[in-house]
C-alpha positions in Angstrom: 0.0 0.0 0.0 1.4 3.4 -1.0 1.7 6.2 1.6 0.2 9.7 1.0 2.5 12.3 -0.5 3.0 14.6 2.4 5.0 17.0 0.3 1.9 18.1 -1.7 1.3 21.8 -2.0 -1.0 23.4 0.5 -4.6 23.0 -0.6 -3.9 20.1 -2.9 -6.5 17.4 -3.0 -4.5 14.2 -2.3 -5.7 10.8 -3.6 -5.4 7.4 -2.0 -7.0 4.4 -3.6 -8.9 6.7 -5.9 -10.5 8.5 -3.0 -10.0 12.3 -2.8 -8.6 13.5 0.5 -9.2 17.2 1.3 -8.3 19.2 4.4 -11.2 20.6 6.4 -10.8 24.0 7.9 -12.6 25.9 10.6 -14.9 28.9 10.0 -12.3 31.0 11.7 -9.6 30.0 9.2 -12.0 30.6 6.3 -12.8 34.1 7.6 -9.1 34.8 7.9 -8.5 34.0 4.3 -11.6 35.7 2.9 -11.5 38.8 5.2 -15.2 38.4 6.1 -16.6 38.9 9.5 -18.6 36.0 11.2 -21.9 37.7 10.4 -21.0 38.3 6.7 -20.0 34.7 6.3 -23.4 33.6 7.6 -25.1 36.2 5.3 -23.2 34.8 2.3 -24.4 31.3 3.1 -28.0 32.2 3.9 -30.4 31.5 1.0 -32.8 34.3 2.1 -30.0 36.9 2.3 -29.4 39.7 -0.3 -25.7 38.9 0.2 -26.0 35.2 -0.8 -22.9 34.2 -2.7 -23.4 30.9 -4.6 -19.7 30.5 -5.0 -18.9 30.7 -1.2 -17.6 27.4 0.2 -20.5 25.3 1.7 -20.7 24.0 5.3 -19.7 20.5 6.0 -21.4 19.3 9.2 -18.9 17.4 11.3 -20.9 17.1 14.5 -24.1 18.2 16.3 -22.8 21.8 16.7 -19.7 21.7 14.5 -19.1 22.6 10.9 -16.0 22.8 8.7 -15.2 23.9 5.2 -13.2 22.3 2.4 -9.8 23.9 1.9 -10.1 23.1 -1.8 -13.4 24.9 -2.1 -11.8 27.9 -0.3 -9.0 28.0 -2.9 -11.5 27.9 -5.7 -13.5 30.7 -4.1 -10.5 32.9 -3.8 -9.8 32.4 -7.5 -13.4 33.4 -8.2 -13.0 36.5 -6.1 -9.8 37.5 -7.9 -11.6 37.1 -11.3 -14.5 39.4 -10.1 -12.1 42.3 -9.6 
């Protein structure tokens, strides 16, 4: 069995046995990279908000009161934000 390539660039989606492996990040880390406040992040995710951003990384529920976000989705979102400017 092959080991994972631990020297992959940050944000890379690694593969093991044809299964994608992606790093999950906290909302705090997501906000750090996007520059959004906690309330703006929630507005961008809310379907009833005028600030809804369909490109924003979606929540991944990891527990009863815990959510994470895909690092790969964050990288794609940052690229979308760059292209909007």
